[in-house]
MARNU-766568 format. One line per 10 residues: their letters; for each residue x, y, z of N, C-alpha, C. Coordinates in Angstrom, 1 decimal, padded with zeros to 4 digits. Layout:
A	X Y Z X Y Z X Y Z  ...
***
This chain:
XXXXXXXXXX	004.1 004.5 010.2 004.3 005.3 009.4 002.8 006.0 008.6  003.0 007.4 008.6 001.5 007.9 008.3 001.5 008.1 006.4  000.3 007.9 006.1 000.5 008.5 004.1 -000.9 009.7 004.1  -001.2 010.1 005.2 -002.2 011.0 004.7 -002.3 012.3 003.9  -000.7 012.4 003.5 -000.1 013.1 002.9 000.0 012.7 001.0  -000.4 011.5 000.7 -000.4 010.8 -000.1 -001.7 011.0 -001.4  -001.1 011.9 -002.3 -002.9 011.8 -002.6 -002.4 011.9 -004.2  -001.2 012.1 -004.7 -001.0 012.3 -006.2 000.5 011.7 -006.3  000.2 010.2 -007.4 001.2 009.7 -006.9 002.9 010.4 -007.6  003.6 009.7 -006.8 005.2 010.9 -006.8 006.4 009.5 -007.3
XXXXXXXXXX	006.8 010.2 -008.3 007.7 009.3 -009.1 009.3 010.1 -009.1  010.5 009.4 -008.8 011.1 009.1 -008.8 012.0 009.0 -009.7  012.9 010.3 -010.7 013.9 009.5 -011.7 015.1 010.6 -011.3  015.9 008.7 -011.0 017.3 009.0 -011.2 018.5 008.7 -012.3  019.2 009.8 -012.4 019.7 009.1 -013.9 021.1 010.8 -014.0  021.5 010.3 -014.2 022.7 011.4 -014.0 023.1 012.3 -015.5  022.2 011.7 -016.6 022.0 012.5 -017.6 020.3 013.4 -018.1  020.5 014.4 -018.5 019.9 015.7 -018.0 018.9 015.4 -019.0  019.3 014.6 -020.4 018.8 014.6 -021.6 017.6 013.4 -020.6  017.2 012.9 -020.3 016.9 011.5 -020.0 015.6 011.9 -019.1
XXXXXXXXXX	015.8 013.1 -017.8 014.8 013.7 -017.1 014.3 014.3 -017.9  014.4 015.2 -019.2 013.8 016.1 -020.0 012.8 014.9 -020.7  012.8 013.8 -021.2 012.5 012.7 -021.6 011.2 012.3 -020.7  011.6 012.3 -019.6 010.9 011.8 -018.6 009.9 013.1 -018.6  010.4 014.3 -018.2 009.3 015.1 -018.5 008.0 015.1 -019.0  008.6 015.3 -020.6 007.6 014.7 -021.4 006.5 013.7 -021.2  007.3 012.5 -020.9 006.2 011.0 -020.9 005.0 011.7 -019.6  005.0 012.4 -018.9 004.0 012.8 -017.6 004.1 013.8 -017.9  004.2 014.6 -019.3 003.6 016.1 -019.3 002.0 016.0 -019.3  001.4 017.0 -018.5 000.0 017.7 -019.1 000.0 018.4 -020.0
XXXXXXXXXX	000.4 018.6 -021.2 000.4 020.2 -021.9 -000.7 020.6 -022.9  -001.2 021.7 -022.7 -002.5 022.5 -023.5 -002.4 021.8 -025.1  -003.6 021.7 -024.7 -003.8 021.9 -026.4 -003.6 022.9 -027.4  -002.8 022.1 -028.5 -002.2 023.2 -029.5 -003.2 023.2 -030.7  -004.4 024.2 -030.7 -005.4 024.5 -031.1 -005.0 024.4 -033.4  -003.4 025.4 -033.4 -003.0 025.3 -034.3 -003.0 024.0 -035.0  -002.4 022.7 -034.2 -001.6 021.5 -034.7 -002.7 021.0 -035.0  -004.0 020.9 -034.3 -005.4 020.1 -034.2 -006.4 020.8 -035.6  -005.9 022.0 -035.8 -006.6 022.1 -036.8 -005.8 021.6 -038.3  -004.9 022.2 -038.3 -003.4 021.3 -039.1 -004.1 019.8 -039.6
XXXXXXXXXX	-004.0 018.9 -038.6 -004.4 017.5 -038.5 -005.4 017.5 -039.2  -006.2 018.2 -038.2 -008.3 017.8 -039.2 -008.0 018.2 -040.6  -007.3 019.3 -041.2 -007.2 019.5 -042.1 -006.7 018.3 -043.6  -005.7 017.7 -042.8 -005.0 017.2 -044.0 -005.6 015.4 -043.3  -006.5 015.1 -042.1 -006.9 013.9 -042.0 -008.2 013.5 -041.4  -009.1 014.8 -041.8 -010.1 015.4 -041.9 -010.7 015.1 -040.0  -012.2 015.1 -040.0 -012.8 015.0 -038.3 -012.2 014.1 -037.7  -010.8 014.3 -036.6 -011.2 013.3 -035.5 -011.3 013.5 -034.8  -012.1 011.9 -033.7 -012.4 012.0 -032.7 -011.8 012.2 -031.2  -012.9 012.9 -031.0 -012.2 013.5 -029.8 -011.9 012.6 -028.5
XXXXXXXXXX	-010.8 012.6 -027.7 -010.7 011.4 -027.0 -011.0 012.4 -025.7  -011.7 010.8 -024.9 -012.5 011.5 -023.5 -012.2 011.0 -022.2  -010.5 010.5 -022.9 -009.8 009.9 -021.5 -008.5 010.5 -021.2  -008.8 011.4 -019.8 -007.8 012.0 -019.0 -006.8 011.4 -018.6  -005.6 012.1 -019.1 -004.0 011.1 -018.7 -003.8 011.7 -016.8  -003.5 010.8 -016.4 -003.6 010.7 -014.6 -002.3 011.5 -015.0  -002.1 012.4 -013.5 -001.6 013.2 -013.2 -000.5 012.9 -012.1  000.9 013.2 -012.6 001.8 012.6 -011.5 003.0 013.5 -011.2  003.8 013.3 -009.9 004.5 014.5 -009.3 006.0 013.8 -009.8  006.4 014.2 -010.4 008.4 014.1 -010.7 009.0 014.9 -009.6
XXXXXXXXXX	009.9 014.2 -009.3 010.8 014.6 -009.0 012.2 013.5 -009.6  013.5 014.3 -009.0 014.5 014.6 -010.3 016.1 014.5 -009.3  016.7 013.3 -009.6 018.3 013.0 -009.0 019.2 012.6 -009.9  020.3 013.2 -009.4 021.3 013.1 -010.9 022.8 012.2 -010.2  022.2 011.4 -009.2 023.2 010.3 -008.8 022.5 009.9 -008.2  023.2 008.5 -008.0 022.3 007.8 -006.6 022.3 008.5 -005.4  023.7 008.7 -005.1 023.6 009.5 -003.7 022.2 010.8 -003.1  021.9 011.2 -004.7 020.9 012.4 -004.3 019.5 011.4 -004.3  019.3 010.2 -005.3 018.3 009.4 -005.4 018.4 009.1 -003.7  019.0 008.8 -002.8 018.7 008.0 -001.0 018.4 009.2 -000.2
XXXXXXXXXX	019.0 010.4 -000.4 018.9 011.6 000.1 017.0 012.3 000.1  016.7 011.9 -001.3 015.4 012.7 -001.5 014.3 011.3 -001.0  014.6 010.1 -001.5 013.8 009.1 -000.2 013.7 009.1 000.6  015.2 009.2 001.6 014.7 009.8 003.1 013.8 011.1 003.4  014.5 012.1 002.3 013.2 013.3 002.7 011.6 012.8 002.7  011.1 012.1 001.6 010.3 011.9 001.6 009.7 010.7 002.4  010.2 010.0 003.0 009.4 009.1 004.4 009.5 010.1 005.5  010.2 011.2 005.3 009.8 011.8 006.8 009.1 013.1 006.8  008.8 012.9 005.5 007.5 014.5 005.2 006.6 013.2 005.3  006.3 012.0 005.2 005.2 011.4 004.7 004.5 011.5 003.5
XXXXXXXXXX	005.7 011.8 002.5 005.3 011.9 000.6 005.7 010.9 001.0  005.8 009.1 000.4 007.2 008.4 -000.2 006.2 008.4 -002.0  007.6 008.8 -002.1 007.7 007.2 -004.0 006.8 006.4 -003.9  006.0 006.1 -005.3 005.6 005.2 -005.2 006.2 004.0 -006.3  006.7 004.7 -007.2 007.7 004.7 -008.6 009.1 005.4 -008.3  010.1 004.5 -008.8 011.5 005.2 -008.9 011.9 004.2 -009.8  012.5 005.0 -011.5 013.0 004.7 -012.6 014.6 005.4 -012.3  015.6 004.2 -012.3 016.5 004.3 -012.2 017.7 003.5 -012.8  018.4 004.7 -013.5 019.3 004.4 -014.6 020.6 003.5 -013.8  020.8 002.2 -014.5 021.8 001.2 -013.9 023.1 001.8 -014.6
XXXXXXXXXX	023.6 002.1 -015.5 025.0 003.4 -015.5 025.2 005.0 -015.0  025.6 004.9 -013.6 025.8 006.3 -013.5 026.9 006.1 -012.3  028.1 007.0 -012.7 029.0 007.9 -011.8 029.2 006.9 -010.2  029.9 006.5 -009.7 030.2 006.3 -008.7 029.2 005.0 -008.1  028.1 005.5 -007.9 026.9 004.3 -006.7 026.2 004.2 -008.7  026.1 002.9 -008.7 025.4 002.4 -010.2 024.1 002.2 -009.8  023.2 001.8 -010.7 021.5 001.6 -010.4 021.2 000.4 -009.4  022.3 -000.3 -010.2 021.6 -001.8 -008.5 022.0 -001.4 -007.4  022.7 -000.8 -006.6 023.6 -000.5 -006.0 022.6 000.8 -005.4  021.8 001.2 -006.3 021.1 002.3 -005.5 019.7 001.6 -005.1
XXXXXXXXXX	019.2 001.1 -005.8 018.1 000.7 -006.0 018.5 -000.2 -004.2  019.1 -001.0 -004.5 019.7 -001.9 -003.0 019.1 -001.0 -001.2  019.7 000.0 -001.7 020.3 001.0 -000.4 018.0 002.1 -000.5  017.7 002.1 -002.1 016.6 002.8 -002.0 015.2 001.8 -001.1  015.6 000.5 -001.2 015.3 -000.3 -000.6 015.3 -000.3 000.7  016.3 -000.1 001.7 016.5 -000.5 002.6 016.0 001.0 003.9  015.3 002.1 002.8 014.7 003.2 003.2 013.5 003.1 003.2  013.2 002.6 002.1 012.0 002.2 001.9 011.7 000.6 001.2  011.0 000.1 001.7 011.2 -001.6 000.8 009.8 -001.4 000.1  009.1 -000.3 000.0 007.6 -000.5 -000.5 007.5 000.1 -002.3
XXXXXXXXXX	008.7 000.7 -002.0 008.8 001.4 -003.5 008.8 000.4 -004.6  008.4 001.1 -005.6 008.6 -000.4 -006.8 009.2 000.4 -008.4  010.3 -000.2 -007.9 011.5 000.3 -009.2 011.5 -000.5 -010.4  012.6 001.0 -010.9 012.3 000.2 -012.6 013.8 000.5 -013.0  014.5 -000.8 -013.2 015.5 -000.5 -013.9 015.6 000.1 -015.2  016.6 001.4 -016.0 016.6 001.3 -016.9 018.1 001.8 -018.0  018.2 000.8 -018.7 019.6 000.4 -019.2 019.4 000.3 -020.7  020.5 000.5 -021.4 021.1 000.5 -022.6 021.6 -000.7 -023.2  022.7 -001.5 -021.9 023.2 -002.3 -021.8 022.9 -003.1 -021.2  024.0 -004.5 -021.4 024.0 -005.9 -020.8 024.9 -005.8 -019.6
XXXXXXXXXX	024.7 -004.7 -018.9 025.9 -004.9 -017.4 025.2 -005.5 -016.7  024.1 -006.3 -016.4 023.9 -007.5 -015.5 023.0 -008.5 -015.9  022.9 -009.5 -015.9 022.2 -010.8 -016.7 020.8 -010.9 -015.4  020.0 -011.4 -016.0 019.0 -012.0 -014.8 019.5 -012.6 -013.6  020.3 -013.6 -013.9 020.6 -014.2 -012.0 021.8 -013.3 -011.5  022.6 -012.4 -012.1 023.3 -011.3 -011.0 022.5 -010.0 -010.6  021.3 -009.6 -011.3 020.0 -008.7 -010.6 019.1 -009.8 -009.4  018.6 -010.9 -010.0 018.4 -011.4 -008.4 019.5 -011.8 -007.6  020.4 -012.2 -008.1 021.4 -012.5 -006.7 021.6 -011.0 -006.1  021.6 -010.3 -006.6 022.0 -008.5 -005.8 020.1 -008.2 -005.2
XXXXXXXXXX	019.8 -008.5 -005.6 018.0 -007.8 -005.2 017.2 -008.7 -004.7  017.4 -010.0 -005.1 016.5 -010.9 -005.2 015.1 -011.3 -005.9  014.2 -012.3 -006.2 013.6 -012.5 -007.2 012.3 -011.7 -006.8  012.3 -010.1 -007.1 011.3 -009.5 -006.7 010.2 -008.8 -007.4  008.7 -008.7 -006.7 007.7 -008.3 -007.1 008.0 -006.9 -007.8  008.8 -006.1 -006.8 008.9 -004.8 -006.9 010.0 -004.5 -008.1  010.6 -005.4 -008.9 011.4 -005.0 -009.9 011.2 -005.2 -011.4  011.5 -004.1 -012.5 011.2 -004.2 -013.7 012.1 -004.1 -014.4  012.5 -004.3 -015.3 013.7 -004.0 -016.3 013.0 -002.9 -017.3  013.5 -002.1 -017.7 013.1 -000.8 -019.2 014.3 -000.6 -019.8
XXXXXXXXXX	014.2 -001.0 -021.2 015.4 -001.1 -022.1 015.2 000.5 -022.9  016.5 001.0 -022.7 016.3 002.2 -023.6 017.3 001.5 -024.6  016.8 002.8 -026.0 015.6 003.7 -026.0 014.2 002.9 -025.7  013.8 003.6 -024.9 012.4 003.3 -024.2 011.2 004.3 -025.1  010.3 003.7 -025.7 008.9 004.4 -025.9 008.5 004.6 -025.0  007.7 006.1 -024.9 006.8 006.8 -024.3 005.4 006.1 -023.5  004.3 005.1 -024.3 003.7 004.8 -023.5 004.6 003.3 -022.5  005.5 002.9 -022.9 006.3 002.4 -022.2 006.4 002.4 -020.7  006.9 003.8 -020.2 007.1 004.5 -019.6 005.9 004.5 -018.8  005.3 005.6 -019.3 004.1 005.6 -018.8 003.2 004.9 -018.2
XXXXXXXXXX	003.3 003.5 -019.2 001.7 002.1 -018.6 002.4 001.5 -017.4  004.1 001.6 -017.1 004.4 001.0 -016.6 004.6 001.8 -014.8  004.1 003.2 -015.0 004.2 003.8 -014.1 002.7 003.9 -013.4  002.0 003.6 -014.5 000.1 003.9 -014.0 000.2 002.3 -013.5  000.7 001.5 -014.0 000.3 -000.3 -013.3 001.3 -000.7 -011.7  002.4 000.1 -011.7 003.3 -000.1 -010.4 002.7 001.2 -009.3  002.3 002.2 -010.3 001.6 003.0 -008.6 000.3 002.8 -008.1  -000.2 002.1 -009.0 -001.8 001.8 -009.0 -001.5 000.3 -007.4  -000.5 -000.6 -007.8 -000.3 -001.6 -006.9 000.4 -001.2 -005.6  001.1 -000.1 -005.8 001.8 000.5 -004.5 000.4 000.7 -003.4
XXXXXXXXXX	-000.9 001.2 -004.5 -001.6 001.5 -003.1 -002.7 000.7 -003.3  -002.6 -000.4 -003.8 -003.3 -001.5 -004.0 -003.1 -002.5 -002.7  -001.3 -002.1 -002.4 -000.6 -003.0 -001.1 -001.3 -002.2 -000.3  -000.9 -000.8 -000.2 -001.6 000.1 001.3 -002.5 -000.5 001.2  -004.1 -000.5 000.9 -005.0 -000.6 001.1 -005.4 -001.7 001.8  -004.6 -002.8 001.4 -004.9 -004.1 001.9 -003.6 -004.4 003.5  -002.8 -003.4 003.6 -001.8 -003.2 004.8 -003.3 -002.6 005.7  -003.6 -001.8 005.1 -004.6 -000.8 006.5 -005.6 -001.9 006.9  -006.0 -002.7 005.9 -007.3 -004.2 006.5 -007.3 -004.4 007.3  -005.8 -005.2 007.4 -005.0 -005.9 008.1 -004.9 -005.4 009.2
XXXXXXXXXX	-004.5 -004.4 009.1 -004.4 -003.4 010.5 -005.7 -003.1 011.2  -006.9 -003.1 010.9 -008.3 -002.7 011.3 -008.3 -004.6 011.6  -008.4 -005.5 011.2 -009.2 -006.5 011.5 -008.3 -006.9 012.7  -007.1 -006.9 012.6 -006.3 -007.3 014.0 -006.9 -006.4 015.1  -007.2 -005.4 015.2 -007.5 -004.4 016.4 -009.2 -004.4 016.4  -009.7 -005.2 016.0 -010.8 -005.6 016.0 -011.3 -006.8 017.0  -010.1 -007.7 016.3 -009.9 -009.1 017.2 -009.4 -008.7 018.2  -008.4 -007.9 018.9 -007.9 -007.6 019.8 -009.0 -007.4 020.9  -009.8 -006.2 020.7 -010.8 -005.3 021.4 -011.7 -006.8 021.5  -012.4 -008.0 020.8 -013.4 -008.7 020.9 -012.8 -009.9 021.9
XXXXXXXXXX	-011.6 -010.0 021.8 -011.1 -011.3 022.7 -010.9 -010.6 023.9  -010.3 -009.5 024.3 -011.0 -009.0 025.9 -012.2 -008.6 026.4  -012.8 -008.5 025.0 -014.2 -008.6 026.1 -014.9 -010.0 026.1  -014.5 -010.6 025.6 -014.0 -012.3 026.1 -013.6 -012.8 027.3  -012.2 -012.5 027.5 -011.4 -012.8 028.6 -012.2 -011.7 030.0  -013.1 -011.0 030.1 -013.4 -010.3 030.9 -015.2 -010.9 031.2  -015.7 -011.8 030.4 -016.8 -012.1 030.5 -016.6 -013.7 030.9  -015.2 -014.5 031.0 -014.9 -015.4 031.7 -014.6 -015.0 032.9  -013.9 -014.0 033.2 -013.5 -013.5 034.6 -014.3 -013.0 035.6  -015.3 -012.5 035.2 -016.4 -011.8 035.9 -017.2 -013.4 036.3
XXXXXXXXXX	-017.3 -014.4 035.5 -018.2 -016.1 035.9 -017.5 -016.2 037.2  -015.7 -016.3 036.5 -015.3 -017.0 037.7 -015.3 -016.4 039.2  -014.7 -014.9 039.4 -015.2 -014.2 040.0 -016.0 -013.7 040.4  -016.8 -013.4 041.1 -018.0 -012.8 040.5 -017.9 -011.0 041.4  -016.8 -011.2 041.9 -016.3 -009.5 042.2 -016.1 -008.5 041.5  -015.5 -009.8 040.4 -014.6 -008.8 039.6 -015.7 -007.8 038.6  -015.0 -006.7 038.3 -016.0 -005.8 037.5 -015.4 -005.5 036.3  -015.8 -005.5 035.3 -015.5 -005.6 033.7 -015.1 -004.0 033.5  -013.7 -003.8 033.4 -013.6 -003.0 032.7 -013.9 -002.1 031.5  -014.6 -000.5 031.3 -014.6 -000.3 030.3 -013.3 -000.2 029.3
XXXXXXXXXX	-013.6 -000.8 028.0 -012.5 -000.5 026.6 -012.7 000.3 026.2  -012.0 001.2 026.0 -012.2 002.6 025.0 -011.8 001.5 023.2  -012.3 001.6 022.5 -012.6 000.7 021.5 -010.9 001.8 020.8  -009.9 000.6 020.1 -008.7 001.2 019.5 -009.1 001.7 018.5  -008.2 003.4 018.1 -008.5 003.7 016.8 -007.6 003.3 015.7  -008.5 003.3 014.8 -007.9 002.9 013.3 -006.8 003.5 012.8  -005.2 003.7 012.1 -004.3 004.4 011.7 -005.4 005.2 010.7  -004.3 006.2 010.8 -005.0 007.5 009.5 -004.8 006.7 008.7  -006.0 007.2 007.2 -006.1 006.8 006.1 -006.2 007.9 005.2  -006.0 007.8 004.0 -006.7 009.0 002.8 -007.7 008.1 002.2
XXXXXXXXXX	-008.0 006.6 002.6 -009.0 005.5 001.8 -010.4 006.0 003.2  -011.1 005.3 002.5 -012.5 005.2 003.5 -012.3 003.7 004.4  -012.5 004.0 005.8 -012.0 002.2 006.4 -013.5 002.3 007.1  -013.1 000.9 007.2 -014.3 000.4 008.3 -013.9 000.7 009.2  -015.0 001.4 010.2 -014.9 001.6 011.3 -014.7 000.4 012.5  -014.5 000.3 013.7 -014.0 -000.1 014.3 -015.4 -000.4 015.4  -016.3 -001.8 015.4 -017.6 -002.0 016.0 -017.4 -001.3 017.3  -018.5 -000.4 017.8 -018.7 -000.2 019.0 -019.4 -001.0 019.6  -019.7 -000.5 021.0 -020.7 -001.4 022.1 -022.1 -001.8 021.3  -022.4 -000.4 020.6 -024.1 -000.9 020.2 -024.3 -001.9 019.1
XXXXXXXXXX	-023.1 -001.8 018.2 -023.2 -002.7 017.1 -022.5 -004.1 017.3  -022.3 -004.5 018.2 -021.8 -005.3 019.0 -022.6 -006.3 019.8  -023.8 -005.7 020.4 -025.2 -006.2 020.3 -026.0 -006.1 019.7  -025.8 -005.9 018.3 -026.9 -005.9 017.5 -026.6 -007.5 016.5  -025.1 -008.0 017.0 -025.0 -008.7 016.3 -024.6 -010.0 016.7  -024.8 -011.2 016.2 -024.9 -012.5 017.1 -023.5 -012.7 017.1  -022.9 -013.4 018.4 -021.4 -013.8 018.4 -021.2 -015.1 019.3  -020.0 -015.8 018.8 -019.5 -016.8 019.4 -018.3 -016.6 020.3  -018.6 -017.6 021.8 -017.6 -018.0 022.8 -017.3 -019.2 023.1  -015.8 -019.0 022.9 -015.7 -020.6 023.3 -015.1 -020.2 024.9
XXXXXXXXXX	-015.8 -021.6 025.7 -015.6 -021.5 027.0 -014.7 -023.0 027.3  -013.7 -023.1 027.6 -012.8 -024.4 027.9 -013.1 -025.4 029.1  -013.8 -026.4 028.7 -014.0 -027.8 029.5 -014.9 -027.2 030.8  -016.0 -026.7 030.5 -016.5 -026.4 031.8 -017.8 -025.6 030.9  -018.7 -027.1 030.6 -020.3 -026.8 030.1 -021.4 -025.7 031.6  -021.4 -026.5 032.4 -021.5 -025.6 033.5 -021.5 -023.8 033.1  -020.0 -023.6 033.1 -020.2 -021.8 033.2 -020.6 -021.4 031.7  -020.6 -022.1 030.7 -021.0 -022.0 029.5 -022.5 -021.8 029.3  -023.2 -023.0 030.1 -024.5 -022.4 030.2 -024.6 -021.5 030.8  -024.1 -020.8 032.2 -024.6 -019.8 033.0 -024.4 -018.2 032.4
XXXXXXXXXX	-023.0 -018.5 031.1 -022.9 -017.1 030.6 -023.9 -017.2 029.3  -024.8 -017.9 029.0 -025.8 -018.4 028.0 -027.1 -017.9 028.9  -027.3 -018.1 030.2 -028.3 -017.7 030.5 -028.3 -015.7 030.9  -027.1 -015.6 031.6 -027.0 -014.1 031.5 -027.1 -013.7 030.3  -027.2 -014.3 029.3 -026.9 -013.5 028.0 -028.4 -013.5 027.4  -029.3 -013.9 028.0 -030.8 -014.0 028.0 -030.8 -014.8 026.4  -030.0 -015.4 026.6 -030.3 -016.4 024.8 -030.5 -016.1 024.1  -029.4 -015.0 023.9 -030.3 -013.9 022.6 -030.1 -014.9 021.6  -030.4 -014.4 020.0 -030.4 -015.6 018.6 -030.0 -015.3 018.0  -028.9 -016.3 018.0 -027.7 -016.3 016.8 -026.4 -016.5 017.8
XXXXXXXXXX	-026.6 -016.1 019.2 -025.2 -016.7 019.6 -025.0 -018.5 020.0  -023.8 -018.3 020.5 -023.0 -019.5 020.3 -022.4 -019.9 021.3  -022.2 -020.5 022.1 -020.7 -020.6 023.2 -020.8 -022.3 023.2  -019.2 -022.4 022.9 -019.3 -023.8 022.9 -018.4 -024.5 024.0  -018.6 -025.6 024.7 -018.4 -025.6 026.0 -016.4 -026.2 025.3  -016.6 -027.1 024.7 -015.0 -027.9 024.6 -014.4 -027.6 023.6  -014.1 -026.0 023.2 -013.4 -025.6 022.1 -012.0 -026.2 021.6  -011.5 -026.9 022.4 -010.3 -027.3 022.3 -010.3 -028.3 021.3  -011.6 -029.0 021.4 -012.4 -030.5 020.5 -012.2 -030.3 019.0  -013.3 -029.0 018.9 -013.6 -028.3 018.0 -012.0 -027.8 016.8
XX	-010.7 -027.0 017.7 -009.8 -027.0 017.3 -008.9 -027.6 017.1  -009.1 -028.8 017.7 -007.9 -029.7 017.5 -008.1 -031.2 015.8
***
């Protein structure tokens, strides 16, 4: 799945009450400064310290039923612009909030979900039974304070992006290990069969990402770094390979790797 289109964190609001959508718009709005209001506050309270903290920007999308929330989630994945956070009302006609989250996670298991409720429809045990004891689920009680909703969005969207970076790093490490393993196998085959010609292996391409990613090492960088080659049960082969590599400083070839790993 490609995420190159993800820049501003995206939030999905699923609620059948339009007033709740208006509240969320107020929570995440970046309104222009009201100079008259600031002048009145200055007259009443004196000189106020100017804030140097800018409010993060978020892109809000609205769904007025569970089914519409599922459709928007599917569209976001198809467009390569997934939601990071979903605020879902627990009481809605038809599909309720718990079922909506269940089905959203079948479409996009990475999304961070917040259940919004003013009632005790589900106990903690009920939620755990339906949704599992997940670190992607939080409960926000209504009526909620604006700072609560905003802080949840800040924290959960950052958590989403950090998890994405970790996943990309793992993919890059797997690609690098596969490349190095292929080169080791080629060296062993060439020593065992002198007529064997080592094929040039093109370095794998790391997945596209908006984050800076460590480039896959090329042939030149491999020559500059010490390496370890494991040779099983053949000390003579290990010695010959080391001699062929001209005893490069830092290189080490272990003739009995099975003992080291056992």
